[in-house]
C-alpha positions as protocol buffer text, in pm:
chain_id: "A"
residue {
  index: 1
  type: MET
  ca { x: -2933 y: 894 z: -2113 }
}
residue {
  index: 2
  type: LYS
  ca { x: -2632 y: 1015 z: -1901 }
}
residue {
  index: 3
  type: ARG
  ca { x: -2719 y: 730 z: -1652 }
}
residue {
  index: 4
  type: ILE
  ca { x: -2663 y: 504 z: -1935 }
}
residue {
  index: 5
  type: ILE
  ca { x: -2335 y: 547 z: -2037 }
}
residue {
  index: 6
  type: PRO
  ca { x: -2180 y: 488 z: -1651 }
}
residue {
  index: 7
  type: VAL
  ca { x: -2406 y: 145 z: -1672 }
}
residue {
  index: 8
  type: ALA
  ca { x: -2266 y: 66 z: -2006 }
}
residue {
  index: 9
  type: VAL
  ca { x: -1913 y: 153 z: -1904 }
}
residue {
  index: 10
  type: ILE
  ca { x: -1934 y: -78 z: -1570 }
}
residue {
  index: 11
  type: PHE
  ca { x: -2095 y: -344 z: -1785 }
}
residue {
  index: 12
  type: LEU
  ca { x: -1771 y: -338 z: -2034 }
}
residue {
  index: 13
  type: MET
  ca { x: -1551 y: -322 z: -1752 }
}
residue {
  index: 14
  type: THR
  ca { x: -1687 y: -624 z: -1604 }
}
residue {
  index: 15
  type: ALA
  ca { x: -1734 y: -810 z: -1900 }
}
residue {
  index: 16
  type: SER
  ca { x: -1361 y: -753 z: -2021 }
}
residue {
  index: 17
  type: LEU
  ca { x: -1256 y: -844 z: -1661 }
}
residue {
  index: 18
  type: ALA
  ca { x: -1449 y: -1186 z: -1678 }
}
residue {
  index: 19
  type: THR
  ca { x: -1296 y: -1272 z: -2018 }
}
residue {
  index: 20
  type: SER
  ca { x: -932 y: -1218 z: -1891 }
}
residue {
  index: 21
  type: GLN
  ca { x: -992 y: -1480 z: -1627 }
}
residue {
  index: 22
  type: VAL
  ca { x: -797 y: -1758 z: -1665 }
}
residue {
  index: 23
  type: LYS
  ca { x: -989 y: -2089 z: -1755 }
}
residue {
  index: 24
  type: LEU
  ca { x: -948 y: -2426 z: -1689 }
}
residue {
  index: 25
  type: GLY
  ca { x: -746 y: -2571 z: -1977 }
}
residue {
  index: 26
  type: GLY
  ca { x: -632 y: -2235 z: -2059 }
}
residue {
  index: 27
  type: LYS
  ca { x: -263 y: -2067 z: -2053 }
}
residue {
  index: 28
  type: VAL
  ca { x: -206 y: -1826 z: -1759 }
}
residue {
  index: 29
  type: PRO
  ca { x: -24 y: -1528 z: -1887 }
}
residue {
  index: 30
  type: ASN
  ca { x: 306 y: -1426 z: -1698 }
}
residue {
  index: 31
  type: PHE
  ca { x: 293 y: -1243 z: -1398 }
}
residue {
  index: 32
  type: SER
  ca { x: 558 y: -1112 z: -1141 }
}
residue {
  index: 33
  type: ALA
  ca { x: 538 y: -1061 z: -738 }
}
residue {
  index: 34
  type: ILE
  ca { x: 755 y: -989 z: -468 }
}
residue {
  index: 35
  type: ASP
  ca { x: 824 y: -1293 z: -223 }
}
residue {
  index: 36
  type: GLN
  ca { x: 868 y: -1309 z: 120 }
}
residue {
  index: 37
  type: GLU
  ca { x: 1262 y: -1224 z: 101 }
}
residue {
  index: 38
  type: GLY
  ca { x: 1208 y: -916 z: -104 }
}
residue {
  index: 39
  type: SER
  ca { x: 1276 y: -1078 z: -434 }
}
residue {
  index: 40
  type: ALA
  ca { x: 1118 y: -1037 z: -768 }
}
residue {
  index: 41
  type: TRP
  ca { x: 925 y: -1367 z: -871 }
}
residue {
  index: 42
  type: ASN
  ca { x: 850 y: -1444 z: -1224 }
}
residue {
  index: 43
  type: LEU
  ca { x: 583 y: -1705 z: -1374 }
}
residue {
  index: 44
  type: LYS
  ca { x: 766 y: -1760 z: -1691 }
}
residue {
  index: 45
  type: LYS
  ca { x: 1098 y: -1854 z: -1516 }
}
residue {
  index: 46
  type: ASN
  ca { x: 983 y: -2068 z: -1212 }
}
residue {
  index: 47
  type: LEU
  ca { x: 750 y: -2274 z: -1490 }
}
residue {
  index: 48
  type: LYS
  ca { x: 1079 y: -2431 z: -1590 }
}
residue {
  index: 49
  type: THR
  ca { x: 1157 y: -2538 z: -1247 }
}
residue {
  index: 50
  type: SER
  ca { x: 923 y: -2815 z: -1186 }
}
residue {
  index: 51
  type: GLU
  ca { x: 646 y: -3042 z: -1400 }
}
residue {
  index: 52
  type: TYR
  ca { x: 369 y: -2854 z: -1182 }
}
residue {
  index: 53
  type: LEU
  ca { x: 322 y: -2525 z: -1026 }
}
residue {
  index: 54
  type: VAL
  ca { x: 79 y: -2520 z: -713 }
}
residue {
  index: 55
  type: ILE
  ca { x: -38 y: -2166 z: -677 }
}
residue {
  index: 56
  type: TYR
  ca { x: -266 y: -2143 z: -370 }
}
residue {
  index: 57
  type: PHE
  ca { x: -416 y: -1815 z: -255 }
}
residue {
  index: 58
  type: TYR
  ca { x: -548 y: -1749 z: 113 }
}
residue {
  index: 59
  type: PRO
  ca { x: -666 y: -1470 z: 285 }
}
residue {
  index: 60
  type: ALA
  ca { x: -421 y: -1363 z: 567 }
}
residue {
  index: 61
  type: ALA
  ca { x: -95 y: -1440 z: 772 }
}
residue {
  index: 62
  type: PHE
  ca { x: -116 y: -1522 z: 1090 }
}
residue {
  index: 63
  type: THR
  ca { x: -469 y: -1655 z: 1099 }
}
residue {
  index: 64
  type: GLY
  ca { x: -588 y: -2017 z: 1156 }
}
residue {
  index: 65
  type: GLY
  ca { x: -706 y: -2148 z: 868 }
}
residue {
  index: 66
  type: CYS
  ca { x: -396 y: -1966 z: 671 }
}
residue {
  index: 67
  type: THR
  ca { x: -144 y: -2101 z: 931 }
}
residue {
  index: 68
  type: ALA
  ca { x: -250 y: -2475 z: 882 }
}
residue {
  index: 69
  type: GLN
  ca { x: -249 y: -2468 z: 520 }
}
residue {
  index: 70
  type: ALA
  ca { x: 107 y: -2340 z: 487 }
}
residue {
  index: 71
  type: CYS
  ca { x: 248 y: -2563 z: 746 }
}
residue {
  index: 72
  type: SER
  ca { x: 59 y: -2827 z: 574 }
}
residue {
  index: 73
  type: TYR
  ca { x: 238 y: -2759 z: 244 }
}
residue {
  index: 74
  type: ARG
  ca { x: 568 y: -2704 z: 457 }
}
residue {
  index: 75
  type: ASP
  ca { x: 522 y: -3015 z: 573 }
}
residue {
  index: 76
  type: GLN
  ca { x: 452 y: -3214 z: 263 }
}
residue {
  index: 77
  type: LYS
  ca { x: 702 y: -3055 z: 56 }
}
residue {
  index: 78
  type: GLY
  ca { x: 867 y: -3410 z: 25 }
}
residue {
  index: 79
  type: ASP
  ca { x: 565 y: -3538 z: -107 }
}
residue {
  index: 80
  type: LEU
  ca { x: 468 y: -3253 z: -332 }
}
residue {
  index: 81
  type: GLU
  ca { x: 830 y: -3250 z: -487 }
}
residue {
  index: 82
  type: ALA
  ca { x: 800 y: -3661 z: -563 }
}
residue {
  index: 83
  type: VAL
  ca { x: 516 y: -3571 z: -776 }
}
residue {
  index: 84
  type: GLY
  ca { x: 685 y: -3318 z: -952 }
}
residue {
  index: 85
  type: ALA
  ca { x: 558 y: -3005 z: -814 }
}
residue {
  index: 86
  type: GLN
  ca { x: 657 y: -2690 z: -652 }
}
residue {
  index: 87
  type: VAL
  ca { x: 438 y: -2469 z: -453 }
}
residue {
  index: 88
  type: VAL
  ca { x: 384 y: -2085 z: -408 }
}
residue {
  index: 89
  type: GLY
  ca { x: 124 y: -1929 z: -186 }
}
residue {
  index: 90
  type: ILE
  ca { x: -27 y: -1559 z: -267 }
}
residue {
  index: 91
  type: SER
  ca { x: -207 y: -1325 z: -54 }
}
residue {
  index: 92
  type: GLY
  ca { x: -266 y: -954 z: 13 }
}
residue {
  index: 93
  type: ASP
  ca { x: 1 y: -936 z: 263 }
}
residue {
  index: 94
  type: SER
  ca { x: 281 y: -718 z: 258 }
}
residue {
  index: 95
  type: PRO
  ca { x: 634 y: -850 z: 152 }
}
residue {
  index: 96
  type: ALA
  ca { x: 733 y: -758 z: 532 }
}
residue {
  index: 97
  type: THR
  ca { x: 455 y: -930 z: 654 }
}
residue {
  index: 98
  type: LEU
  ca { x: 520 y: -1268 z: 475 }
}
residue {
  index: 99
  type: GLU
  ca { x: 864 y: -1237 z: 583 }
}
residue {
  index: 100
  type: LEU
  ca { x: 767 y: -1231 z: 939 }
}
residue {
  index: 101
  type: PHE
  ca { x: 508 y: -1520 z: 905 }
}
residue {
  index: 102
  type: ALA
  ca { x: 771 y: -1735 z: 657 }
}
residue {
  index: 103
  type: LYS
  ca { x: 1029 y: -1702 z: 973 }
}
residue {
  index: 104
  type: GLU
  ca { x: 763 y: -1768 z: 1275 }
}
residue {
  index: 105
  type: HIS
  ca { x: 635 y: -2096 z: 1061 }
}
residue {
  index: 106
  type: ARG
  ca { x: 969 y: -2199 z: 896 }
}
residue {
  index: 107
  type: ILE
  ca { x: 780 y: -2175 z: 565 }
}
residue {
  index: 108
  type: ASN
  ca { x: 1024 y: -2378 z: 315 }
}
residue {
  index: 109
  type: PHE
  ca { x: 843 y: -2219 z: 6 }
}
residue {
  index: 110
  type: ARG
  ca { x: 766 y: -1875 z: -178 }
}
residue {
  index: 111
  type: LEU
  ca { x: 498 y: -1669 z: -19 }
}
residue {
  index: 112
  type: LEU
  ca { x: 399 y: -1381 z: -281 }
}
residue {
  index: 113
  type: SER
  ca { x: 279 y: -1045 z: -216 }
}
residue {
  index: 114
  type: ASP
  ca { x: -68 y: -959 z: -428 }
}
residue {
  index: 115
  type: ALA
  ca { x: -153 y: -632 z: -211 }
}
residue {
  index: 116
  type: SER
  ca { x: -326 y: -477 z: -512 }
}
residue {
  index: 117
  type: GLY
  ca { x: -527 y: -812 z: -593 }
}
residue {
  index: 118
  type: GLU
  ca { x: -412 y: -822 z: -977 }
}
residue {
  index: 119
  type: ILE
  ca { x: -299 y: -1163 z: -959 }
}
residue {
  index: 120
  type: ALA
  ca { x: -603 y: -1276 z: -758 }
}
residue {
  index: 121
  type: ASP
  ca { x: -805 y: -1085 z: -1040 }
}
residue {
  index: 122
  type: LEU
  ca { x: -615 y: -1280 z: -1334 }
}
residue {
  index: 123
  type: PHE
  ca { x: -734 y: -1588 z: -1163 }
}
residue {
  index: 124
  type: GLY
  ca { x: -1077 y: -1495 z: -1090 }
}
residue {
  index: 125
  type: VAL
  ca { x: -1025 y: -1492 z: -721 }
}
residue {
  index: 126
  type: PRO
  ca { x: -1279 y: -1290 z: -525 }
}
residue {
  index: 127
  type: ARG
  ca { x: -1138 y: -1066 z: -258 }
}
residue {
  index: 128
  type: ARG
  ca { x: -1217 y: -742 z: -84 }
}
residue {
  index: 129
  type: ASP
  ca { x: -1035 y: -467 z: 102 }
}
residue {
  index: 130
  type: GLY
  ca { x: -738 y: -543 z: 342 }
}
residue {
  index: 131
  type: GLY
  ca { x: -621 y: -369 z: 635 }
}
residue {
  index: 132
  type: HIS
  ca { x: -393 y: -305 z: 908 }
}
residue {
  index: 133
  type: ASN
  ca { x: -345 y: -512 z: 1230 }
}
residue {
  index: 134
  type: GLN
  ca { x: -66 y: -618 z: 1499 }
}
residue {
  index: 135
  type: THR
  ca { x: 58 y: -913 z: 1612 }
}
residue {
  index: 136
  type: GLU
  ca { x: 292 y: -1042 z: 1932 }
}
residue {
  index: 137
  type: LEU
  ca { x: 592 y: -1226 z: 1802 }
}
residue {
  index: 138
  type: GLY
  ca { x: 848 y: -1303 z: 2034 }
}
residue {
  index: 139
  type: GLY
  ca { x: 767 y: -1047 z: 2279 }
}
residue {
  index: 140
  type: LYS
  ca { x: 746 y: -775 z: 2019 }
}
residue {
  index: 141
  type: THR
  ca { x: 455 y: -634 z: 1857 }
}
residue {
  index: 142
  type: TRP
  ca { x: 482 y: -629 z: 1473 }
}
residue {
  index: 143
  type: ASP
  ca { x: 277 y: -411 z: 1244 }
}
residue {
  index: 144
  type: ILE
  ca { x: 71 y: -643 z: 1000 }
}
residue {
  index: 145
  type: ASP
  ca { x: -29 y: -522 z: 647 }
}
residue {
  index: 146
  type: ARG
  ca { x: -267 y: -650 z: 400 }
}
residue {
  index: 147
  type: GLY
  ca { x: -375 y: -445 z: 89 }
}
residue {
  index: 148
  type: THR
  ca { x: -632 y: -711 z: 14 }
}
residue {
  index: 149
  type: THR
  ca { x: -811 y: -997 z: 138 }
}
residue {
  index: 150
  type: ILE
  ca { x: -808 y: -1258 z: -110 }
}
residue {
  index: 151
  type: GLN
  ca { x: -1046 y: -1612 z: -102 }
}
residue {
  index: 152
  type: ARG
  ca { x: -905 y: -1931 z: -23 }
}
residue {
  index: 153
  type: TRP
  ca { x: -855 y: -2112 z: -373 }
}
residue {
  index: 154
  type: THR
  ca { x: -590 y: -2346 z: -531 }
}
residue {
  index: 155
  type: PHE
  ca { x: -452 y: -2399 z: -895 }
}
residue {
  index: 156
  type: ILE
  ca { x: -212 y: -2623 z: -1048 }
}
residue {
  index: 157
  type: LEU
  ca { x: -30 y: -2511 z: -1363 }
}
residue {
  index: 158
  type: ASP
  ca { x: 154 y: -2758 z: -1602 }
}
residue {
  index: 159
  type: LYS
  ca { x: 511 y: -2666 z: -1705 }
}
residue {
  index: 160
  type: LYS
  ca { x: 391 y: -2527 z: -2037 }
}
residue {
  index: 161
  type: GLY
  ca { x: 150 y: -2276 z: -1813 }
}
residue {
  index: 162
  type: THR
  ca { x: -185 y: -2454 z: -1895 }
}
residue {
  index: 163
  type: LEU
  ca { x: -401 y: -2413 z: -1590 }
}
residue {
  index: 164
  type: ILE
  ca { x: -501 y: -2815 z: -1522 }
}
residue {
  index: 165
  type: TYR
  ca { x: -646 y: -2782 z: -1168 }
}
residue {
  index: 166
  type: LYS
  ca { x: -906 y: -2540 z: -994 }
}
residue {
  index: 167
  type: ASP
  ca { x: -1043 y: -2564 z: -616 }
}
residue {
  index: 168
  type: PRO
  ca { x: -1249 y: -2272 z: -502 }
}
residue {
  index: 169
  type: GLU
  ca { x: -1367 y: -2477 z: -217 }
}
residue {
  index: 170
  type: VAL
  ca { x: -1047 y: -2547 z: -24 }
}
residue {
  index: 171
  type: GLU
  ca { x: -1037 y: -2696 z: 314 }
}
residue {
  index: 172
  type: ALA
  ca { x: -731 y: -2520 z: 469 }
}
residue {
  index: 173
  type: ALA
  ca { x: -569 y: -2788 z: 614 }
}
residue {
  index: 174
  type: GLY
  ca { x: -655 y: -3100 z: 392 }
}
residue {
  index: 175
  type: ASP
  ca { x: -540 y: -2878 z: 63 }
}
residue {
  index: 176
  type: SER
  ca { x: -189 y: -3000 z: 28 }
}
residue {
  index: 177
  type: GLN
  ca { x: -284 y: -3376 z: 55 }
}
residue {
  index: 178
  type: ARG
  ca { x: -627 y: -3315 z: -200 }
}
residue {
  index: 179
  type: VAL
  ca { x: -341 y: -3163 z: -447 }
}
residue {
  index: 180
  type: VAL
  ca { x: -95 y: -3446 z: -408 }
}
residue {
  index: 181
  type: GLU
  ca { x: -349 y: -3699 z: -457 }
}
residue {
  index: 182
  type: PHE
  ca { x: -452 y: -3543 z: -773 }
}
residue {
  index: 183
  type: LEU
  ca { x: -109 y: -3490 z: -911 }
}
residue {
  index: 184
  type: SER
  ca { x: -59 y: -3867 z: -808 }
}
residue {
  index: 185
  type: THR
  ca { x: -295 y: -3979 z: -1069 }
}
residue {
  index: 186
  type: LEU
  ca { x: -141 y: -3773 z: -1347 }
}
């Protein structure tokens, strides 16, 4: 009997998490995060600034695929704005790491820190433990901290906060173009 209770608790926790994940056509609950400048970012407030909000999750700043994906969104900012979209990238990196990454690659949109993985969990994006690393920039060694490593998934919300697009099989460099093409059909 003692073994049944812990198993039941784990099952209920898992079932609760699964039902709390946002589904296509569902409303995304409000959430907040800290961006690369150390400022608070709030979903509800930012939904009002454009017709669509692209939220892309990526594993780690300063890695090949993640850099290609961020730079692709940077380079297509005009195309995204033309279809009424703004973009935010979310990773488990610390705000300080995101600041370095944004400066190094001239990122022209918000990068949000989800070091606890709570936002990834809300969207049902798989994740694992993060870690600590170092990178060399401008002849200086920088500490890179990541609370969690989040898989690469992309979502689009409409102005009302409804989830209208979900891509769990993102190809990093082509993600922004795929998003522009989807939004162009609406």
